Backbone as a printed PyTorch tensor [residue, N CA C, xyz], in Angstrom:
tensor([[[ 74.5300, 118.0120, 119.2080],
         [ 74.1640, 116.6820, 119.6440],
         [ 74.0440, 115.7650, 118.4270]],

        [[ 74.6090, 114.5880, 118.5320],
         [ 74.5400, 113.6150, 117.4490],
         [ 73.1980, 112.8940, 117.4990]],

        [[ 72.5610, 112.8120, 116.3700],
         [ 71.2720, 112.1210, 116.2860],
         [ 71.5010, 110.6140, 116.2670]],

        [[ 70.7790, 109.8390, 117.0990],
         [ 70.9660, 108.3890, 117.0640],
         [ 70.5450, 107.8190, 115.7110]],

        [[ 71.2950, 106.8450, 115.2580],
         [ 71.0130, 106.1650, 113.9880],
         [ 71.0940, 107.1060, 112.7810]],

        [[ 71.8430, 108.1670, 112.8920],
         [ 71.9670, 109.1150, 111.7780],
         [ 72.6240, 108.4340, 110.5810]],

        [[ 72.0690, 108.6030, 109.3870],
         [ 72.6960, 108.0160, 108.1960],
         [ 74.0570, 108.6490, 107.9150]],

        [[ 74.9760, 107.8570, 107.3690],
         [ 76.2780, 108.4170, 106.9900],
         [ 76.1270, 109.3130, 105.7620]],

        [[ 77.1640, 110.0700, 105.4690],
         [ 77.1250, 110.9510, 104.2920],
         [ 77.0110, 110.1620, 102.9980]],

        [[ 77.6280, 108.9850, 102.9660],
         [ 77.6180, 108.1680, 101.7550],
         [ 76.8990, 106.8530, 102.0300]],

        [[ 75.8480, 106.5980, 101.2630],
         [ 75.0790, 105.3580, 101.3680],
         [ 75.4370, 104.4470, 100.2010]],

        [[ 75.1970, 103.1590, 100.3670],
         [ 75.3990, 102.2280,  99.2560],
         [ 74.4260, 102.5930,  98.1410]],

        [[ 74.7030, 102.1820,  96.9080],
         [ 73.8330, 102.5610,  95.7840],
         [ 72.3620, 102.1850,  95.9830]],

        [[ 72.0690, 100.9930,  96.5090],
         [ 70.6660, 100.6060,  96.6840],
         [ 69.9830, 101.4250,  97.7730]],

        [[ 70.6740, 101.6890,  98.8730],
         [ 70.0780, 102.5170,  99.9270],
         [ 69.8700, 103.9400,  99.4270]],

        [[ 70.8270, 104.4400,  98.6870],
         [ 70.7040, 105.7790,  98.1140],
         [ 69.5310, 105.8440,  97.1380]],

        [[ 69.3470, 104.8030,  96.3780],
         [ 68.2320, 104.7530,  95.4180],
         [ 66.8830, 104.7810,  96.1320]],

        [[ 66.7400, 104.0100,  97.2080],
         [ 65.4820, 103.9980,  97.9580],
         [ 65.2530, 105.3520,  98.6210]],

        [[ 66.3130, 105.9500,  99.1630],
         [ 66.1650, 107.2730,  99.7800],
         [ 65.7680, 108.3120,  98.7330]],

        [[ 66.3610, 108.2520,  97.5570],
         [ 66.0080, 109.1930,  96.4850],
         [ 64.5520, 108.9950,  96.0590]],

        [[ 64.1000, 107.7450,  95.9920],
         [ 62.7000, 107.4860,  95.6550],
         [ 61.7940, 108.0830,  96.7270]],

        [[ 62.1360, 107.8520,  98.0080],
         [ 61.3700, 108.3950,  99.1320],
         [ 61.2820, 109.9220,  99.0130]],

        [[ 62.4170, 110.5590,  98.7230],
         [ 62.4400, 112.0160,  98.5670],
         [ 61.5810, 112.4710,  97.3920]],

        [[ 61.4970, 111.6540,  96.3340],
         [ 60.6880, 112.0220,  95.1650],
         [ 59.1910, 112.0450,  95.4870]],

        [[ 58.8120, 111.4290,  96.5920],
         [ 57.4030, 111.3840,  96.9930],
         [ 56.9660, 112.5980,  97.8080]],

        [[ 57.9190, 113.4420,  98.1850],
         [ 57.5890, 114.6150,  98.9990],
         [ 56.6740, 115.5590,  98.2290]],

        [[ 55.6770, 116.0740,  98.9150],
         [ 54.7280, 117.0180,  98.3230],
         [ 55.0190, 118.4170,  98.8490]],

        [[ 55.2140, 119.3550,  97.9530],
         [ 55.4190, 120.7500,  98.3550],
         [ 56.5640, 120.8990,  99.3360]],

        [[ 56.2760, 121.5370, 100.4740],
         [ 57.3170, 121.7770, 101.4750],
         [ 57.3380, 120.6960, 102.5610]],

        [[ 56.6080, 119.6200, 102.3590],
         [ 56.5720, 118.5330, 103.3460],
         [ 57.9650, 117.9360, 103.5310]],

        [[ 58.2660, 117.5190, 104.7600],
         [ 59.5560, 116.8930, 105.0550],
         [ 59.4560, 115.3740, 105.0990]],

        [[ 58.2220, 114.8670, 105.1020],
         [ 57.9770, 113.4280, 105.1310],
         [ 56.8820, 113.1330, 104.1090]],

        [[ 57.0890, 112.1400, 103.2430],
         [ 56.0640, 111.8200, 102.2480],
         [ 54.8850, 111.0360, 102.8450]],

        [[ 53.7920, 111.0090, 102.1110],
         [ 52.6190, 110.2320, 102.5010],
         [ 52.8060, 108.7830, 102.0690]],

        [[ 52.4990, 107.8660, 102.9630],
         [ 52.7400, 106.4590, 102.6500],
         [ 51.8020, 105.9500, 101.5670]],

        [[ 50.6420, 106.5750, 101.3710],
         [ 49.7450, 106.0850, 100.3190],
         [ 50.2400, 106.4680,  98.9140]],

        [[ 51.3070, 107.2640,  98.8250],
         [ 51.9480, 107.5510,  97.5340],
         [ 52.9870, 106.4900,  97.1680]],

        [[ 53.3050, 105.6370,  98.1220],
         [ 54.3280, 104.6130,  97.9280],
         [ 53.8810, 103.5680,  96.9000]],

        [[ 54.7460, 103.2640,  95.9610],
         [ 54.5030, 102.2260,  94.9500],
         [ 55.7520, 101.3550,  94.8930]],

        [[ 55.7120, 100.2370,  95.6100],
         [ 56.8940,  99.3830,  95.7060],
         [ 57.2790,  98.7330,  94.3830]],

        [[ 56.3850,  98.7240,  93.3940],
         [ 56.7560,  98.1640,  92.0950],
         [ 57.8520,  99.0050,  91.4370]],

        [[ 57.9820, 100.2580,  91.8640],
         [ 59.0520, 101.1220,  91.3620],
         [ 60.4240, 100.5480,  91.7380]],

        [[ 60.4670,  99.8120,  92.8370],
         [ 61.7130,  99.2400,  93.3530],
         [ 61.7000,  97.7180,  93.2230]],

        [[ 61.0460,  97.2030,  92.1960],
         [ 60.7990,  95.7650,  92.0470],
         [ 62.0590,  94.9170,  92.0840]],

        [[ 63.1690,  95.4260,  91.5740],
         [ 64.3900,  94.6190,  91.5120],
         [ 65.0680,  94.4380,  92.8730]],

        [[ 64.6730,  95.2300,  93.8710],
         [ 65.2030,  95.0380,  95.2210],
         [ 64.0790,  94.7580,  96.2250]],

        [[ 62.9190,  94.3670,  95.7160],
         [ 61.7440,  94.1260,  96.5690],
         [ 62.0170,  93.0920,  97.6540]],

        [[ 62.8820,  92.1370,  97.3950],
         [ 63.1820,  91.1060,  98.3730],
         [ 63.8820,  91.6290,  99.6130]],

        [[ 64.4190,  92.8520,  99.5320],
         [ 65.1450,  93.4440, 100.6600],
         [ 64.4100,  94.6380, 101.2610]],

        [[ 63.1670,  94.8440, 100.8300],
         [ 62.3490,  95.9380, 101.3630],
         [ 61.4410,  95.4160, 102.4670]],

        [[ 61.0550,  96.3100, 103.3700],
         [ 60.0570,  95.9590, 104.3790],
         [ 59.2910,  97.2130, 104.7820]],

        [[ 58.0800,  97.0090, 105.2750],
         [ 57.2420,  98.0960, 105.7650],
         [ 56.9120,  97.8300, 107.2220]],

        [[ 57.0270,  98.8640, 108.0300],
         [ 56.7390,  98.7740, 109.4580],
         [ 55.5610,  99.6860, 109.7680]],

        [[ 54.4680,  99.0980, 110.2630],
         [ 53.3280,  99.8820, 110.7220],
         [ 53.6270, 100.4580, 112.0910]],

        [[ 53.2790, 101.7370, 112.2900],
         [ 53.5560, 102.4410, 113.5430],
         [ 52.2510, 102.6010, 114.3230]],

        [[ 52.2700, 102.1670, 115.5740],
         [ 51.1230, 102.2940, 116.4680],
         [ 51.5470, 103.1490, 117.6600]],

        [[ 50.6060, 103.8940, 118.2210],
         [ 50.9450, 104.7290, 119.3700],
         [ 50.0240, 104.4060, 120.5350]],

        [[ 50.4850, 104.7560, 121.7100],
         [ 49.7240, 104.6100, 122.9620],
         [ 49.2360, 103.1910, 123.1870]],

        [[ 50.0880, 102.2510, 123.4240],
         [ 51.5400, 102.3520, 123.5370],
         [ 52.2000, 102.2670, 122.1620]],

        [[ 53.4140, 102.7960, 122.1140],
         [ 54.1690, 102.7310, 120.8660],
         [ 54.5570, 101.2790, 120.5850]],

        [[ 54.1740, 100.8290, 119.3880],
         [ 54.5410,  99.4820, 118.9350],
         [ 54.7360,  99.5410, 117.4340]],

        [[ 55.4600,  98.5630, 116.9410],
         [ 55.7820,  98.5180, 115.5220],
         [ 55.4980,  97.1140, 115.0010]],

        [[ 54.7980,  97.0520, 113.8560],
         [ 54.4540,  95.7650, 113.2460],
         [ 55.0880,  95.6580, 111.8660]],

        [[ 55.6530,  94.5070, 111.5830],
         [ 56.2170,  94.2410, 110.2580],
         [ 55.0660,  93.8890, 109.3180]],

        [[ 54.6160,  94.8710, 108.5600],
         [ 53.4690,  94.6780, 107.6690],
         [ 53.8480,  93.9650, 106.3820]],

        [[ 55.0610,  94.1590, 105.9270],
         [ 55.5580,  93.5000, 104.7180],
         [ 57.0420,  93.2380, 104.9190]],

        [[ 57.4640,  92.0350, 104.5700],
         [ 58.8890,  91.6750, 104.6870],
         [ 59.2830,  90.9650, 103.4030]],

        [[ 60.2800,  91.4920, 102.7180],
         [ 60.7460,  90.9060, 101.4630],
         [ 61.2950,  89.5020, 101.6410]],

        [[ 61.2330,  88.7310, 100.5670],
         [ 61.6610,  87.3260, 100.5940],
         [ 63.1240,  87.1480, 100.9740]],

        [[ 63.9980,  88.0220, 100.5120],
         [ 65.4200,  87.9080, 100.8460],
         [ 65.6530,  88.0770, 102.3500]],

        [[ 64.8900,  88.9790, 102.9740],
         [ 65.0230,  89.1980, 104.4180],
         [ 64.4980,  87.9960, 105.1930]],

        [[ 63.3900,  87.4430, 104.7340],
         [ 62.8300,  86.2460, 105.3850],
         [ 63.8270,  85.1020, 105.2900]],

        [[ 64.4310,  84.9210, 104.1250],
         [ 65.4180,  83.8470, 103.9390],
         [ 66.6550,  84.0780, 104.8070]],

        [[ 67.1050,  85.3220, 104.9180],
         [ 68.2960,  85.6290, 105.7140],
         [ 68.0700,  85.3290, 107.1890]],

        [[ 66.8650,  85.5820, 107.6600],
         [ 66.5520,  85.3200, 109.0690],
         [ 66.1750,  83.8630, 109.3010]],

        [[ 65.5870,  83.2330, 108.2920],
         [ 65.1750,  81.8450, 108.4500],
         [ 63.8360,  81.6830, 109.1360]],

        [[ 63.0670,  82.7610, 109.2450],
         [ 61.7310,  82.6630, 109.8340],
         [ 60.8030,  83.7020, 109.2120]],

        [[ 59.5190,  83.4740, 109.3570],
         [ 58.4980,  84.3700, 108.8110],
         [ 58.1640,  85.4220, 109.8640]],

        [[ 58.3160,  86.6880, 109.5160],
         [ 58.0680,  87.7610, 110.4700],
         [ 56.9440,  88.7000, 110.0430]],

        [[ 56.4970,  88.6120, 108.7980],
         [ 55.4450,  89.5040, 108.3140],
         [ 54.1870,  89.3140, 109.1510]],

        [[ 53.6030,  90.4300, 109.5610],
         [ 52.3920,  90.4090, 110.3540],
         [ 52.6480,  90.3930, 111.8540]],

        [[ 53.9020,  90.2390, 112.2610],
         [ 54.2370,  90.2090, 113.6840],
         [ 54.7170,  91.5760, 114.1560]],

        [[ 54.4870,  91.8470, 115.4430],
         [ 55.0500,  93.0490, 116.0390],
         [ 56.5290,  92.8000, 116.2930]],

        [[ 57.3150,  93.8590, 116.2350],
         [ 58.7600,  93.7230, 116.3910],
         [ 59.1200,  93.0870, 117.7270]],

        [[ 58.3410,  93.3870, 118.7710],
         [ 58.6470,  92.7910, 120.0670],
         [ 58.2650,  91.3080, 120.1430]],

        [[ 57.6950,  90.7630, 119.0740],
         [ 57.3350,  89.3440, 119.0130],
         [ 58.3460,  88.5120, 118.2280]],

        [[ 59.3200,  89.1780, 117.6130],
         [ 60.3070,  88.4350, 116.8250],
         [ 61.6330,  88.4060, 117.5770]],

        [[ 62.4550,  87.4640, 117.2450],
         [ 63.7890,  87.4010, 117.8430],
         [ 64.6620,  88.5270, 117.3280]],

        [[ 65.7450,  88.7340, 118.0130],
         [ 66.6450,  89.8410, 117.6860],
         [ 67.6970,  89.4610, 116.6460]],

        [[ 67.3590,  88.5620, 115.7430],
         [ 68.3270,  88.1010, 114.7480],
         [ 68.5040,  89.1170, 113.6210]],

        [[ 69.7400,  89.2670, 113.1520],
         [ 70.0030,  90.1280, 111.9960],
         [ 69.2720,  89.5930, 110.7600]],

        [[ 68.9130,  90.3990, 109.8420],
         [ 69.1940,  91.8290, 109.7390],
         [ 68.0940,  92.7170, 110.3330]],

        [[ 67.2560,  92.1530, 111.2200],
         [ 66.1930,  92.9570, 111.8290],
         [ 66.4340,  93.2000, 113.3160]],

        [[ 67.6580,  92.9920, 113.7810],
         [ 67.9770,  93.2610, 115.1800],
         [ 67.9810,  94.7680, 115.4330]],

        [[ 67.6710,  95.1590, 116.6520],
         [ 67.5950,  96.5610, 117.0710],
         [ 66.5850,  97.3750, 116.2640]],

        [[ 65.6660,  96.7050, 115.6030],
         [ 64.7010,  97.4070, 114.7590],
         [ 63.7130,  98.2250, 115.5830]],

        [[ 63.3790,  97.7680, 116.7790],
         [ 62.4660,  98.5300, 117.6290],
         [ 63.0410,  99.8830, 118.0110]],

        [[ 64.2880,  99.8930, 118.4640],
         [ 64.8910, 101.1670, 118.8620],
         [ 65.1370, 102.0670, 117.6470]],

        [[ 65.5130, 101.4720, 116.5220],
         [ 65.6960, 102.2820, 115.3170],
         [ 64.3620, 102.8520, 114.8530]],

        [[ 63.3000, 102.0640, 114.9420],
         [ 61.9700, 102.5520, 114.5570],
         [ 61.5410, 103.7080, 115.4510]],

        [[ 61.7660, 103.5780, 116.7650],
         [ 61.4360, 104.6650, 117.6960],
         [ 62.2010, 105.9330, 117.3390]],

        [[ 63.4870, 105.7890, 117.0270],
         [ 64.3000, 106.9550, 116.6590],
         [ 63.7930, 107.5850, 115.3650]],

        [[ 63.3560, 106.7570, 114.4210],
         [ 62.8430, 107.2760, 113.1460],
         [ 61.5770, 108.0880, 113.3730]],

        [[ 60.6940, 107.5770, 114.2230],
         [ 59.4490, 108.2910, 114.5180],
         [ 59.7430, 109.5640, 115.3070]],

        [[ 60.6050, 109.4650, 116.3080],
         [ 60.8930, 110.6230, 117.1570],
         [ 61.5520, 111.7510, 116.3780]],

        [[ 62.4510, 111.4210, 115.4740],
         [ 63.1420, 112.4610, 114.7040],
         [ 62.4160, 112.8280, 113.4180]],

        [[ 61.4500, 111.9910, 112.9910],
         [ 60.7450, 112.1890, 111.7200],
         [ 61.7410, 112.3550, 110.5790]],

        [[ 62.7950, 111.5240, 110.6350],
         [ 63.8690, 111.6100, 109.6450],
         [ 64.4300, 110.2190, 109.3950]],

        [[ 65.1110, 110.0330, 108.2750],
         [ 65.7310, 108.7400, 107.9840],
         [ 66.7240, 108.3270, 109.0720]],

        [[ 66.8010, 107.0210, 109.3080],
         [ 67.7730, 106.4650, 110.2470],
         [ 68.5130, 105.3120, 109.5730]],

        [[ 69.6430, 104.9370, 110.1660],
         [ 70.5430, 103.9670, 109.5450],
         [ 71.1700, 103.0970, 110.6250]],

        [[ 71.3670, 101.8290, 110.2920],
         [ 72.0690, 100.9090, 111.1860],
         [ 72.9340,  99.9920, 110.3460]],

        [[ 74.1040,  99.6940, 110.8540],
         [ 75.0030,  98.7450, 110.1960],
         [ 75.3200,  97.6410, 111.1890]],

        [[ 75.3000,  96.4040, 110.7240],
         [ 75.5840,  95.2640, 111.5840],
         [ 76.2000,  94.1300, 110.7890]],

        [[ 76.3490,  92.9830, 111.4460],
         [ 76.9810,  91.8300, 110.8080],
         [ 76.0400,  90.6340, 110.8070]],

        [[ 76.0770,  89.8880, 109.7150],
         [ 75.3520,  88.6320, 109.6020],
         [ 76.2580,  87.4980, 110.0800]],

        [[ 75.6770,  86.3570, 110.3770],
         [ 76.4450,  85.2130, 110.8810],
         [ 77.5260,  84.7540, 109.9060]],

        [[ 77.3100,  84.9370, 108.6000],
         [ 78.2870,  84.4850, 107.6060],
         [ 79.4160,  85.4840, 107.3620]],

        [[ 79.4660,  86.5480, 108.1560],
         [ 80.5390,  87.5290, 108.0310],
         [ 80.2110,  88.7310, 107.1620]],

        [[ 79.1070,  88.6610, 106.4290],
         [ 78.7300,  89.8160, 105.6100],
         [ 78.2360,  90.9440, 106.5030]],

        [[ 78.4090,  92.1520, 106.0210],
         [ 77.9060,  93.3440, 106.6970],
         [ 76.5570,  93.6820, 106.0920]],

        [[ 75.6210,  94.0960, 106.9300],
         [ 74.3590,  94.6040, 106.3900],
         [ 74.1900,  96.0540, 106.8070]],

        [[ 73.4990,  96.7780, 105.9510],
         [ 73.2090,  98.1880, 106.1780],
         [ 71.7010,  98.3580, 106.0290]],

        [[ 71.0970,  98.9940, 107.0230],
         [ 69.6310,  99.1240, 107.0180],
         [ 69.2430, 100.5920, 107.1210]],

        [[ 68.3450, 101.0000, 106.2450],
         [ 67.8390, 102.3620, 106.2110],
         [ 66.3430, 102.3220, 106.4870]],

        [[ 65.8740, 103.1930, 107.3790],
         [ 64.4480, 103.3390, 107.6770],
         [ 64.0190, 104.7520, 107.3370]],

        [[ 62.8950, 104.8710, 106.6620],
         [ 62.4030, 106.1600, 106.1940],
         [ 60.9670, 106.3700, 106.6700]],

        [[ 60.6830, 107.4930, 107.3580],
         [ 59.3320, 107.7250, 107.8790],
         [ 58.3520, 108.1270, 106.7850]],

        [[ 57.0950, 107.7320, 107.0010],
         [ 56.0400, 108.0720, 106.0460],
         [ 54.7930, 108.4990, 106.8190]],

        [[ 54.1220, 109.4980, 106.2830],
         [ 52.9770, 110.1290, 106.9210],
         [ 51.6860, 109.4700, 106.4580]],

        [[ 50.7210, 109.3790, 107.3490],
         [ 49.3860, 108.8900, 107.0100],
         [ 48.4870, 108.9710, 108.2270]],

        [[ 47.2170, 109.1930, 108.0260],
         [ 46.2440, 109.2740, 109.1180],
         [ 46.6060, 110.3530, 110.1440]],

        [[ 47.2280, 111.4480, 109.6700],
         [ 47.5430, 112.5580, 110.5450],
         [ 48.7550, 112.3660, 111.4310]],

        [[ 49.5880, 111.3690, 111.1320],
         [ 50.7670, 111.0910, 111.9590],
         [ 51.7500, 110.2510, 111.1610]],

        [[ 52.9260, 110.0150, 111.7250],
         [ 53.8610, 109.0670, 111.1140],
         [ 53.2990, 107.6790, 111.3730]],

        [[ 52.8400, 107.0260, 110.3340],
         [ 52.1470, 105.7500, 110.5310],
         [ 52.8020, 104.5680, 109.8230]],

        [[ 53.8540, 104.8340, 109.0450],
         [ 54.5050, 103.7540, 108.3070],
         [ 55.9870, 104.1060, 108.1540]],

        [[ 56.8050, 103.0590, 108.1760],
         [ 58.2320, 103.2230, 107.9260],
         [ 58.5990, 102.3250, 106.7550]],

        [[ 59.3050, 102.8790, 105.7980],
         [ 59.8260, 102.1150, 104.6660],
         [ 61.2530, 101.7300, 105.0080]],

        [[ 61.5510, 100.4440, 104.9290],
         [ 62.8890,  99.9800, 105.2370],
         [ 63.5080,  99.2260, 104.0820]],

        [[ 64.8280,  99.2730, 104.0250],
         [ 65.5820,  98.5250, 103.0230],
         [ 66.8720,  98.0530, 103.6700]],

        [[ 67.2850,  96.8420, 103.2910],
         [ 68.5340,  96.2720, 103.7810],
         [ 69.4160,  95.9920, 102.5840]],

        [[ 70.6910,  96.3060, 102.7370],
         [ 71.6920,  96.0080, 101.7170],
         [ 72.7910,  95.2310, 102.4250]],

        [[ 73.3680,  94.2400, 101.7660],
         [ 74.4520,  93.4930, 102.4020],
         [ 75.5510,  93.1780, 101.4290]],

        [[ 76.7010,  92.9520, 102.0050],
         [ 77.8890,  92.6620, 101.2270],
         [ 79.0710,  92.5500, 102.1600]],

        [[ 80.2460,  92.5140, 101.5980],
         [ 81.4650,  92.4550, 102.4110],
         [ 81.7620,  93.8280, 103.0000]],

        [[ 82.4770,  93.8370, 104.1060],
         [ 82.8010,  95.1010, 104.7780],
         [ 83.6550,  95.9890, 103.9000]]])
């Protein structure tokens, strides 16, 4: 069975870098790192394309806790602090609710590729993070360029 939103074998250099950083946070035999080990200053040069999604359960909801400046500019609106179901479905954050659900359900990285209005392609990677005894945070990064 194919996993929904499964990352491709080859990621762009920036997505690969964020995934490698995420993997460097793993403790022992853990398959998901703890979100309190996250230090976004390590990725300062791409901070504008990073975002953090808070995970809530019962009911499942996702909140954009941090949204980089480049993502805010690309969308043209402020989304930090809002739940995903409160924002419009504009790229590069479209389908983020379903991708977030898949990330939590599989407890594994997920990937989405889409198009921006100006013709550029964007690639989005979501990485699960553990905290408070559950998957409670998702680290996201967007990369864009020509197809």
